[in-house]
ZADO-1210 file (C-alpha; in nm, 4 decimals, padded with zeros to 6 digits):
<atoms>
<atom x="00.0024" y="00.0027" z="-00.0014" code="MET" pos="1"/>
<atom x="00.1148" y="00.3523" z="-00.0635" code="ARG" pos="2"/>
<atom x="00.0718" y="00.5797" z="00.2338" code="ILE" pos="3"/>
<atom x="00.0058" y="00.9512" z="00.2116" code="VAL" pos="4"/>
<atom x="00.1427" y="01.1035" z="00.4423" code="SER" pos="5"/>
<atom x="00.4159" y="00.9799" z="00.6744" code="HIS" pos="6"/>
<atom x="00.4733" y="01.3488" z="00.7709" code="LYS" pos="7"/>
<atom x="00.1461" y="01.3635" z="00.9761" code="LYS" pos="8"/>
<atom x="00.2484" y="01.0588" z="01.1784" code="LEU" pos="9"/>
<atom x="00.5942" y="01.2023" z="01.2360" code="LYS" pos="10"/>
<atom x="00.4612" y="01.5450" z="01.3417" code="GLU" pos="11"/>
<atom x="00.2277" y="01.3692" z="01.5851" code="PHE" pos="12"/>
<atom x="00.4853" y="01.1538" z="01.7570" code="TYR" pos="13"/>
<atom x="00.7420" y="01.4327" z="01.7671" code="GLU" pos="14"/>
<atom x="00.4949" y="01.6501" z="01.9602" code="THR" pos="15"/>
<atom x="00.5839" y="01.6819" z="02.3298" code="LYS" pos="16"/>
<atom x="00.3854" y="01.4359" z="02.5406" code="GLY" pos="17"/>
<atom x="00.3116" y="01.2018" z="02.2472" code="ARG" pos="18"/>
<atom x="00.6550" y="01.0455" z="02.2090" code="GLU" pos="19"/>
<atom x="00.5252" y="00.7156" z="02.3324" code="SER" pos="20"/>
<atom x="00.3314" y="00.6658" z="02.0065" code="SER" pos="21"/>
<atom x="00.6470" y="00.6655" z="01.7900" code="ARG" pos="22"/>
<atom x="00.7323" y="00.2953" z="01.7929" code="ILE" pos="23"/>
<atom x="00.3670" y="00.1872" z="01.7331" code="ALA" pos="24"/>
<atom x="00.3036" y="00.4381" z="01.4556" code="LEU" pos="25"/>
<atom x="00.6250" y="00.3538" z="01.2776" code="GLU" pos="26"/>
<atom x="00.5370" y="-00.0180" z="01.3114" code="ARG" pos="27"/>
<atom x="00.1954" y="00.0529" z="01.1559" code="TRP" pos="28"/>
<atom x="00.3685" y="00.2411" z="00.8722" code="TYR" pos="29"/>
<atom x="00.6190" y="-00.0369" z="00.8015" code="ASP" pos="30"/>
<atom x="00.3542" y="-00.3156" z="00.8000" code="ILE" pos="31"/>
<atom x="00.1062" y="-00.1123" z="00.5979" code="THR" pos="32"/>
<atom x="00.3686" y="-00.0036" z="00.3410" code="GLY" pos="33"/>
<atom x="00.4444" y="-00.3690" z="00.2695" code="LYS" pos="34"/>
<atom x="00.0849" y="-00.4859" z="00.2559" code="ALA" pos="35"/>
<atom x="-00.1296" y="-00.5519" z="-00.0437" code="GLU" pos="36"/>
<atom x="-00.4723" y="-00.5191" z="00.1091" code="TRP" pos="37"/>
<atom x="-00.7814" y="-00.5720" z="-00.1149" code="LYS" pos="38"/>
<atom x="-01.0440" y="-00.5357" z="00.1516" code="ASN" pos="39"/>
<atom x="-01.1133" y="-00.5024" z="00.5257" code="LEU" pos="40"/>
<atom x="-01.0587" y="-00.8758" z="00.5852" code="SER" pos="41"/>
<atom x="-00.7030" y="-00.8321" z="00.4553" code="ASP" pos="42"/>
<atom x="-00.6460" y="-00.5393" z="00.6909" code="VAL" pos="43"/>
<atom x="-00.7736" y="-00.7354" z="00.9840" code="LYS" pos="44"/>
<atom x="-00.5146" y="-01.0059" z="00.9262" code="VAL" pos="45"/>
<atom x="-00.2429" y="-00.7525" z="01.0170" code="ASP" pos="46"/>
<atom x="-00.4536" y="-00.5300" z="01.2509" code="PHE" pos="47"/>
<atom x="-00.7460" y="-00.7210" z="01.3982" code="PRO" pos="48"/>
<atom x="-00.8885" y="-00.4301" z="01.5870" code="ALA" pos="49"/>
<atom x="-00.9380" y="-00.2051" z="01.2813" code="THR" pos="50"/>
<atom x="-01.2932" y="-00.0665" z="01.2316" code="ASP" pos="51"/>
<atom x="-01.4634" y="00.0517" z="00.9267" code="TYR" pos="52"/>
<atom x="-01.6539" y="00.3752" z="00.9958" code="ILE" pos="53"/>
<atom x="-01.8060" y="00.4867" z="00.6635" code="SER" pos="54"/>
<atom x="-01.7124" y="00.6495" z="00.3307" code="ASN" pos="55"/>
<atom x="-01.3828" y="00.4552" z="00.3048" code="GLN" pos="56"/>
<atom x="-01.2742" y="00.5734" z="00.6561" code="HIS" pos="57"/>
<atom x="-01.0962" y="00.3264" z="00.8859" code="TYR" pos="58"/>
<atom x="-00.9822" y="00.3519" z="01.2450" code="VAL" pos="59"/>
<atom x="-00.6834" y="00.1726" z="01.3811" code="PHE" pos="60"/>
<atom x="-00.6099" y="00.1369" z="01.7508" code="ASN" pos="61"/>
<atom x="-00.2492" y="00.2333" z="01.8153" code="ILE" pos="62"/>
<atom x="-00.0382" y="00.1364" z="02.1192" code="ARG" pos="63"/>
<atom x="-00.2911" y="-00.0602" z="02.3061" code="GLY" pos="64"/>
<atom x="-00.5754" y="00.1733" z="02.2187" code="ASN" pos="65"/>
<atom x="-00.4018" y="00.4767" z="02.3701" code="ASN" pos="66"/>
<atom x="-00.3993" y="00.6430" z="02.0296" code="TYR" pos="67"/>
<atom x="-00.6276" y="00.6343" z="01.7259" code="ARG" pos="68"/>
<atom x="-00.5407" y="00.6625" z="01.3624" code="LEU" pos="69"/>
<atom x="-00.8062" y="00.7518" z="01.1055" code="VAL" pos="70"/>
<atom x="-00.7260" y="00.6783" z="00.7384" code="VAL" pos="71"/>
<atom x="-00.9015" y="00.6627" z="00.4100" code="VAL" pos="72"/>
<atom x="-00.8188" y="00.3427" z="00.2214" code="ILE" pos="73"/>
<atom x="-00.8617" y="00.3197" z="-00.1583" code="LYS" pos="74"/>
<atom x="-00.8242" y="-00.0466" z="-00.2070" code="PHE" pos="75"/>
<atom x="-00.8624" y="-00.0343" z="-00.5876" code="THR" pos="76"/>
<atom x="-00.5593" y="00.1911" z="-00.6347" code="ILE" pos="77"/>
<atom x="-00.3614" y="00.0805" z="-00.3239" code="GLY" pos="78"/>
<atom x="-00.3461" y="00.4142" z="-00.1511" code="TYR" pos="79"/>
<atom x="-00.3977" y="00.5022" z="00.2133" code="ILE" pos="80"/>
<atom x="-00.4480" y="00.8648" z="00.3230" code="TYR" pos="81"/>
<atom x="-00.3631" y="00.9520" z="00.6749" code="VAL" pos="82"/>
<atom x="-00.6500" y="01.1802" z="00.7858" code="ARG" pos="83"/>
<atom x="-00.6073" y="01.2189" z="01.1594" code="TRP" pos="84"/>
<atom x="-00.4092" y="01.0803" z="01.4490" code="VAL" pos="85"/>
<atom x="-00.4714" y="01.1509" z="01.8200" code="GLY" pos="86"/>
<atom x="-00.5391" y="01.0208" z="02.1624" code="THR" pos="87"/>
<atom x="-00.8387" y="00.7993" z="02.2334" code="HIS" pos="88"/>
<atom x="-00.9778" y="01.0910" z="02.4380" code="GLU" pos="89"/>
<atom x="-00.9480" y="01.3292" z="02.1387" code="GLU" pos="90"/>
<atom x="-01.1003" y="01.0723" z="01.9067" code="TYR" pos="91"/>
<atom x="-01.4105" y="01.0685" z="02.1136" code="ASP" pos="92"/>
<atom x="-01.4617" y="01.4413" z="02.0305" code="LYS" pos="93"/>
<atom x="-01.4555" y="01.4086" z="01.6484" code="ILE" pos="94"/>
<atom x="-01.6671" y="01.2764" z="01.3668" code="ASP" pos="95"/>
<atom x="-01.4061" y="01.0621" z="01.1915" code="CYS" pos="96"/>
<atom x="-01.6377" y="00.9827" z="00.8993" code="SER" pos="97"/>
<atom x="-01.6110" y="01.3427" z="00.7834" code="THR" pos="98"/>
<atom x="-01.2438" y="01.4159" z="00.8359" code="ILE" pos="99"/>
</atoms>
């Protein structure tokens, strides 16, 4: 899969107080970059706790559900767009289907 953009992940984990997300986000990036997912079932092989929200938006639990990652996955073209990353508490305050 092709991931757009690594920069959002890096900016997040380089922010003071969020450094603990670095290893988990980089692990997600490495696994996802090597994947060839065709559907949600393929995603769940690598990340069983992934949820489909709507409108091609998916949520990944990161680092034991301390953080959440919202992405748009375009299976047909093999692209993933990082839309949002934050704490579980911050996630509860957003509508991730419209990000």
